[in-house]
C-alpha positions, 0 to 999 in steps of 0.5 A: 841592228846588224842582224837584219842586214846579216840575215839578208845577206845569208838569205841572198848567199842561200839563193845563189847557191840553190840555183833556182830550187827551193831552200827547205833548211838554213843552217848558220854556225854563230860564234859567242865572240861574234857580236850577233845575237842568235834571237835577233837572227831568228826573229829577222829571218821569216821577214827577210825569206818572204817572196824568195826561195827561202820562204818558210824554210826552216832555220837552225842556229848552232852556237859556237863556244868562244873556246872552239873559235880561233883567234888570228895573230898578226903578223905572224897568222899562228893562231890559238883558240880564244875563251874569251872576248877580252886579250889575254893577260900576255902577248903570244910568243911573237909578241903581238896581241890576238888581232881579230877573232873568227868566231 
């Protein structure tokens, strides 16, 4: 379950940004095409925050629909919205398939 390591990294990033202050809430955006299961992150959050500045913090997860994430096209670096995890029916105008989903 990669959600455990993702959640651990989120907590570490929050702690390094908190500068020693207690963390009351963590808000995450998780894209529909990210491959991350929000419920698994919620499950891991309490265990990952135990004994940290984020212990007892509230976790809020904003789920980002696929159409609101961007597909990056290489090598031309053009980007556009994606709406499905499958590749589009045809390559983009530059002839390259979307190479990376940023959601």
